[in-house]
C-alpha positions, -999 to +999 in steps of 0.1 A: +109-147-269+099-142-303+065-162-316+078-197-333+064-200-371+055-235-382+084-255-403+077-264-440+103-285-449+099-315-424+090-341-454+127-334-464+143-349-440+153-384-438+134-408-414+165-416-397+171-381-387+162-372-353+138-344-332+165-335-304+138-318-277+158-300-250+129-307-225+143-280-197+119-265-168+119-228-178+129-229-213+121-255-243+145-261-275+137-285-307+160-285-334+167-313-362+202-338-353+234-322-373+223-288-369+241-264-350+210-238-337+176-249-329+144-243-350+122-232-321+127-218-290+101-211-263+090-210-223+078-247-215+047-233-200+005-240-211-020-209-208-054-222-213-075-189-217-112-186-228-121-170-255-145-136-246-176-144-273-177-184-265-162-188-235-146-219-249-111-225-234-079-230-259-044-238-255-010-213-260+022-230-254+047-206-244+047-166-237+023-152-256+011-119-276-001-093-253-030-083-282-045-111-276-061-098-249-089-082-270-105-114-278-092-143-249-097-139-212-066-145-194-079-137-161-095-165-144-064-187-156-030-186-147+005-208-168+012-239-161+044-263-162+044-297-165+075-295-141+079-299-102+110-286-095+129-303-128+113-335-130+079-341-150+049-351-134+018-333-156+017-353-184-014-335-198+000-300-200+030-325-217+012-336-241+001-304-250+037-288-256+045-322-273+014-310-294+025-279-302+062-290-307+055-315-329+028-291-348+061-265-354+081-291-365+056-296-392+036-328-389+003-329-403-008-366-395-010-381-361+027-405-367+059-393-363+086-417-383+118-397-367+135-410-338+137-383-309+166-377-281+148-358-251+166-344-223+162-351-184+168-338-153+199-361-134+186-392-117+154-391-128+127-413-116+118-444-133+079-433-130+084-401-146+108-416-172+080-448-182+052-421-182+074-399-211+084-432-229+043-442-228+029-413-237+056-404-271+052-441-279+012-444-279+005-411-286+028-403-319+036-436-325+074-424-329+099-451-338+128-449-312+134-429-283+168-417-265+169-404-231+202-379-220+211-355-193+219-318-210+247-313-189+268-346-197+259-340-236+276-304-230+307-317-211+310-341-236+312-320-267+333-294-248+359-330-247+355-336-283+363-299-291+393-303-265+381-279-240+373-309-210+392-335-200+385-375-197+373-363-158+360-334-143+330-321-128+294-306-143+278-279-121+247-276-138+225-246-124+191-243-140+156-226-132+148-248-099+174-272-092+216-272-094+231-300-097+270-317-093+279-347-114+316-359-117+326-371-150+352-403-148+367-414-181+339-396-201+313-415-179+291-394-158+291-413-120+257-405-110+261-425-079+283-392-064+257-364-081+241-345-054+212-316-061+202-285-043+164-272-049+178-240-056+177-223-087+172-193-111+137-192-103+141-182-068+170-161-074+144-136-091+115-142-069+139-133-038+148-095-059+112-095-067+105-093-029+132-070-016+124-046-044+089-049-036+094-043-001+117-017-005+098+005-033+060-003-021+043+022-041+063+004-073+045-030-069+029-032-102+062-020-127+078-047-108+064-076-128+082-108-130+097-104-168+114-074-158+128-083-125+145-115-146+158-091-170+169-070-143+186-105-128+203-109-160+216-077-170+230-063-138+235-095-108+266-107-103+287-132-073+308-115-050+340-134-047+337-131-011+303-124-001+312-104+035+338-081+019+316-071-003+287-068+025+312-043+043+321-024+009+286-013+008+280-009+045+307+013+042+296+037+010+329+041+001+332+051-040+339+020-050+301+007-040+291+040-055+302+028-088+286-008-088+253+008-079+227+008-109+196+030-114+164+023-131+141+045-138+106+048-145+084+063-166+082+094-153+066+128-170+075+163-155+051+184-143+045+218-160+065+244-145+048+276-127+065+308-137+065+335-112+045+360-114+051+397-127+045+427-105+017+438-133+001+403-128+000+404-095-011+438-090-038+431-123-052+398-098-053+426-068-078+447-087-097+419-099-101+405-065-108+445-051-133+446-076-149+410-066-149+418-034-169+453-036-189+431-059-203+412-031-204+446-005-230+462-034-248+426-036-254+428+003-263+467-003-290+459-021-301+432-007-302+451+028-316+477+014-346+453-001-350+437+032-355+475+049-374+485+024-401+452+026-395+455+061-411+491+062-441+482+042-447+453+065-444+475+092-471+501+075-495+478+067-496+462+102-499+497+112-529+509+089-549+474+103-545+482+141-558+520+131-585+499+109-597+478+138-597+509+161-624+525+144-644+491+134-671+476+160-659+447+178-687+429+157-666+438+121-633+427+138-635+392+124-644+398+091-617+421+086-589+402+100-597+374+078-587+388+051-550+394+063-552+357+077-553+369+116-571+353+140-568+382+164-553+418+177-531+403+194-516+384+165-511+417+144-496+438+176-469+405+175-467+407+139-458+447+146-433+441+170-418+411+152-415+434+124-404+460+143-374+441+155-363+427+124-360+463+107-336+476+135-315+444+129-313+454+092-303+485+102-281+477+125-296+499+156-293+488+191-325+461+203-337+464+235-361+432+236-392+437+250-419+412+265-438+392+242-474+409+248-491+377+235-471+357+260-474+383+290-485+365+320-532+372+327-537+375+363-571+363+357-559+329+346-549+319+379-576+336+403-561+319+437-526+328+440-540+362+462-563+340+477-550+328+514-549+293+522-574+299+551-604+302+530-596+278+507-615+246+509-592+209+503-599+213+465-593+249+458-557+244+478-549+218+453-563+233+421-541+267+439-508+246+434-514+234+401-519+272+392-486+277+410-466+256+391-484+265+356-472+297+362-442+292+372-440+264+343-450+295+318-428+320+332-393+295+326-407+295+291-407+334+287-375+337+307-358+305+281-372+328+252-358+364+257-332+349+269-331+331+232-340+359+219-311+382+233-288+354+224-298+353+186-298+394+190-258+391+201-245+360+174-266+384+146-247+411+152-215+389+155-220+376+121-236+410+105-194+423+121-175+391+110-194+394+074-185+429+065-148+420+080-150+392+053-161+413+025-134+440+037-106+420+031-115+382+020-077+365+023-073+382+060-103+374+076-098+340+063-062+337+077-077+351+111-098+323+108-072+295+105-056+309+130-083+308+153-088+276+149-053+263+156-056+281+185-080+268+201-078+234+189-044+231+203-061+243+237-089+218+231-061+189+229-041+196+252-070+197+278-081+161+266-046+152+272-040+163+308-075+145+315-066+117+300-031+115+312-036+128+346-003+158+341-020+186+351-002+207+375-011+205+414-022+238+433+000+260+440+020+261+413+040+226+416+047+202+389+030+173+380+059+151+388+052+168+428+016+160+426+019+126+417+047+122+447+017+138+465-005+113+465-037+111+451-054+140+468-027+164+451-033+150+416-070+162+425-081+198+406-097+222+426-132+213+417-126+175+425-116+186+457-147+203+467-169+180+456-150+150+475-150+177+504-189+181+499-195+143+495-178+137+532-199+164+546-231+148+539-212+112+549-206+130+587-226+154+597-260+138+594-248+113+628-247+078+636-283+071+646-306+082+615-299+089+585-321+122+577-302+132+542-331+144+514-355+155+540-348+190+536-353+207+500-314+224+507-301+190+509-303+181+472-287+219+464-256+194+472-259+178+436-259+208+417-230+223+434-210+188+429-220+192+393-204+226+386-171+220+372-159+254+356-132+232+336-161+212+321-179+241+310-147+261+297-138+227+274-173+227+261-178+263+252-147+259+237-156+225+215-191+243+207-169+277+193-148+252+174-170+230+158-181+270+146-151+275+131-146+242+116-179+246+100-167+286+086-135+271+073-153+245+050-176+266+035-153+291+031-124+266+025-127+231+003-094+220+011-097+227+051-097+194+069-107+197+103-083+164+117-052+173+096-053+211+095-062+241+085-036+259+065-025+231+041-048+203+050-017+186+073-004+186+109+026+197+123+040+164+130+028+151+094+047+148+065+043+180+042+030+174+002+060+178-020+056+177-061+072+144-074+099+142-087+122+117-110+140+102-081+106+096-069+105+075-096+137+060-097+146+020-084+180+018-068+201-018-070+229-019-050+228-046-027+202-065-044+230-070-075+245-096-051+226-106-024+201-121-049+221-145-067+242-154-033+220-179-028+229-202-051+259-209-026+236-199+007+205-213+004+190-206+039+189-167+030+156-175+020+147-207+046+161-231+020+175-256+048+201-275+019+235-274+013+247-244-016+267-250-048+299-253-031+288-278-004+274-298-030+306-299-053+322-314-019+294-337-014+298-352-045+340-355-043+333-372-009+307-398-023+336-410-047+369-430-044+397-415-030+419-423-062+383-411-083+381-377-060+420-369-069+419-377-105+385-356-107+402-332-087+426-324-110+400-325-142+381-298-155+346-278-138+321-270-164+293-250-154+261-247-173+225-235-173+215-203-176+219-196-140+258-199-144+255-171-165+263-146-138+292-125-134+321-135-111+309-174-105+343-186-122+358-169-094+337-178-069+336-219-078+379-215-078+378-197-044+355-220-027+372-252-044+402-236-031+385-235+003+372-271+004+413-290-006+428-303+027+453-287+039+483-293+028+479-305-004+504-307-034+477-292-059+467-260-031+504-255-029+508-252-071+475-230-073+489-213-046+519-209-063+508-199-093+483-172-078+515-155-066+531-151-102+502-144-120+466-128-115+445-154-130+438-188-121+429-207-152+413-198-190+379-193-193+361-202-223+327-196-235+313-220-258+279-233-270+265-265-258+262-288-284+249-324-285+266-349-306+267-388-309+272-392-276+250-421-257+232-431-287+243-452-315+213-451-340+220-409-342+242-402-374+253-370-363+236-351-340+236-311-326+217-288-308+222-255-291+210-261-255+226-230-237+260-213-227+284-230-208+314-216-186+352-237-184+371-239-158+399-254-164+423-267-128+448-285-146+471-268-165+462-239-152+481-205-162 
């Protein structure tokens, strides 16, 4: 809504001229009596933000300018309304709204010298009406106050213009409620009034929820104001709701014509042109040049390493020659310079350097025993001595030496095995590096293929282990194995384990349990612990982890959890560039499904009557002669929630359904319908309030909204 400027002609009006305030739950309109247009129209809400520098709270009535967010903090406050449904209950907020109204009307003092006409809801509670009068009289000092129902004012104004008869019905659907008010001889019959707590707020909220569920990625764009605009622009009432649903369910051409599309802002990505053959050749040349540069760097690094190792070997050999030519007393002084403690350390360093040189040159390596770790028989003098000639203390020492020797031999064997594995692994790494330098792209593709195959193999083994769906021995399927019992569901290793347990349990006799007295009994646990499938699975997982680490090193986009090539598994949806269609919000069923809650509130969980039933309730509350006379009168649709396209035809259809069978008027409607396409004349008029309920107003008129007339009498 446009900002409201302060009026400067307040003191030019006579004191008898009234200020008219159309106090709606959504919109407030204010003007002078006798004018056809209101002076100001604003949203009837209050904001209380804080000033950013000082933190003081200020009051802002109506919609605020978004540029004020630079100076005001709106994060810790939301808008407040003085209404609960359509009844005023927050009079502190209402006082702020009145302060804003009278200030914008140009009032400078504390008292208002003009009468005030204020609209209220039908059957407004006496408590709310008394508190409103108390607020206006005591706070602003107004001379007099008039209260009236906006829908009744609209009907009487259209009656004065000749558009409505003396008897009729007012259907007023606003922001939060919908009322049905019978009019008899120009007076509202409030005893027969019926209210439903459904209005424009519920329609907008329902549409916002449906669109947010359908388009969760565009919730930020579906603001309340935008959904409200979509509702007003594209919403309509279906004359037959079920038939309209079937129409969209079939999806024929007529349904497609009723679909509306809202295109969100979208910037297309820059188009990628297909490279030419010259460009591809240039890139291939660049890649080959880079590969050659990497190979040259690796060769230079290898040559430098070989030169350093050869110099180190030459230095160590010279040191050994020098040690051979000097006396034993001078060896310590010679070894102190290079930092060695003994001749054996120099020989071990020479052996290590020789092995490294052969690795660098790519020669085959024969692993030899480390001279520093060779077993010395002098350390274990009791090993070859018979036990008969040894004392008990020497026997204990011999057992200790046997244990120490076996432990040392185990360490040497483990070290030699590690060295062999390290040599083999280093040779494999050198071969892999040569393949990568020769063709990086092909090498990376081969790695991805190996990783995918191995990952599928590991995953398949895990699924079989969890579900127990592996095939039974002998080539039978898993289903056959499941039928055959538990023994047929076991693998060969598991069956062997069960056999060993059975043998250990029954081969020892029943009288005495002698298991464990012999050393070979404990070898049973080693046999039971062997599982070739588990060993193979562990080895595959180790290799898979190495492949994943290598791929992550070469390809930053690689994700082991999703896949190697595109970062996604085969079952996951493929990533595609976003298009304009991804930023479209389609309005199909929502166009008529959301406004339908006016007639069917149960669609959103409100257990109340709809608009058609509310009209029937009002008519049943009237005496029979009054109801018959009003049913032949005029139905006036007023309020912002009655501006949906097609609501007039829907109300006519619902009124026809509610007429009793064989009714004279219904036969008349049916006869007229056969001959003509329309049921009656539809007129759009502006709501005016003229000299109606207040005797002290001379000419009192103010715009309050748009209305629709359905003339049921003299149709055609």
